[in-house]
Phi, psi and omega in degrees: 000123181291147176288145180279144178285161177304323177298321176292336178268353185056044187270142176276112180250006179278158174288177175302156010272137171260101180276134178228127180217133177272355177285142170270161176303326182292318177300314178297309178299325169306313181290324178295316175296331174299310184290336171281348189295322175299318184297314174303318183288311180301318177292323173295322177300321183285315185250350177103181198288348175304329180304310175300322178295320185291322180289339171283314177300310180302313187295317177291323176296317175300326174296311185286329179292316177298321182294312182298318182289323182287319175305310188292326182269001180060044179248165183292146178285137179239012188294335179292340182280000176064003183294333179291319182292320175297320177305310179308306178301319177294324172297312173312308180297348185265353180257158172297158175304308184273020174305125185300138179295334176288330175294319184293319173298318174298313178300317183298305176311312175302318184295316194281309191283316184269311183285327187255288190306313189297346180249015173117349183096188178312130174093351185243333181300142184268351180221159180294129185291323180285326180288316176302316180291318169312313181294316174308307184293329180285332174286322182281309193235061185299327180302323182292337168271003188276330176267125176286148184288128191247115176296135179313325177307314172295311177309317178268017178056035182271353184256142187261016177296139181293338175307327189304313180262002187252338186196148169260014181278162179280169182296327182289323178298315181298314179303322178299325188282346181084028187289138176293149195292329177300341182264354182261164180296167182277165183295327176298316180291324176296321183287319183269353178090024184256064184222164177268141176216171171273305180267135184288327181299334186266019188273311187251103182302323186296315184296322177303308185298318177298311175303316180296319176297325177293322174301310179290326171305309177286353187052039163281333169227154170262168193280347195297313183289303183312305190287321182288327178302300187296314181301320177295320176293324178296318180294308182293328181277339173290310179301306183269014172250017175072031170066037183259120178289330184290311177305316177298317182293327176289327180288332179287314191266351176262162172075193186268006190307304187292317183286327177290316184308320185268326196250341185237318183289336186270004183304118188313320193283327188252007179243157191289148178293306184287155187288323173305307171309316175296322180295311182292322174301313180295317178299319178300318180290324179294309179304312189295314185295315183289320181300306186298317183291322183275324194239357182259182175281354184258151181276329178237145189232008194291315177299313183292329174299307184301310179296323179297303184302328174308308185300318180277357182300325178296321184290312176301323178299319173299319182294317197250006178286143175274130178284131179302147182305124176098352179264161186255151179285129178246108187304318188284324179268336190249009179235000000 
């Protein structure tokens, strides 16, 4: 009788990481929703009740889209794992305040059906659904992103920032144009959410940090990607901003950097498995984001940076995985 091969016995011969987790998908996604709650509450306080209505519309659309596509493809229903709601909430926070509801519905369906379900569902998609959908929506409905979100404090003239009367542009647009820091909103305004932004979820830094720290405390995410991403942007903005700490802080607390570092770049499916890979992934994100911010025609580069690094994730995994002891390097399969 011939001996069975390891493959026939279904033995795991790969080196670490051998991931074992007692958390269910529902538990993980539930914790992510809890972490998003301070951001949603702060955003609703800053911009008004339309934020909550947008979250409700996107969430209901996501649940229906996931239910119908799973049924149509004769797959097991997965709406109970809450992942579709997480996608919906993150997508809303990536959009302007007055984004039309019908376009939001189209975008949510695209995220669930095309980016997620078409590639096999949760755990199989090669790119982050919210990031990919935002890029598609920017391309398809550019005019809907033309108007920046205006906090109620600014609309009611409760902010003393010189920027109130001088421009309707975002901080990153003004920085790219070489605007003097005296004409920008204060760092306090950036921290507490009294600033003009394109995406509503990037407004209040303190709420984002609270949510991010919760994810770290609950060990839902590891620190490698957020720290390496934010740290790389900090170093590059300091170096290329004339060694100005103020310039660096404006780049850290404005735009989508903080929100993306904690809530989108750390997506399990589209980020590397190994700690070394996560660190490389974060550095790559920081370099790409900085290149786009400093030298492209776009004021912000977070979405494009994440999508690019999502595509490179399988290659990072191959380069950073540990080889089992006694195995040989195979140029065709390992490169």
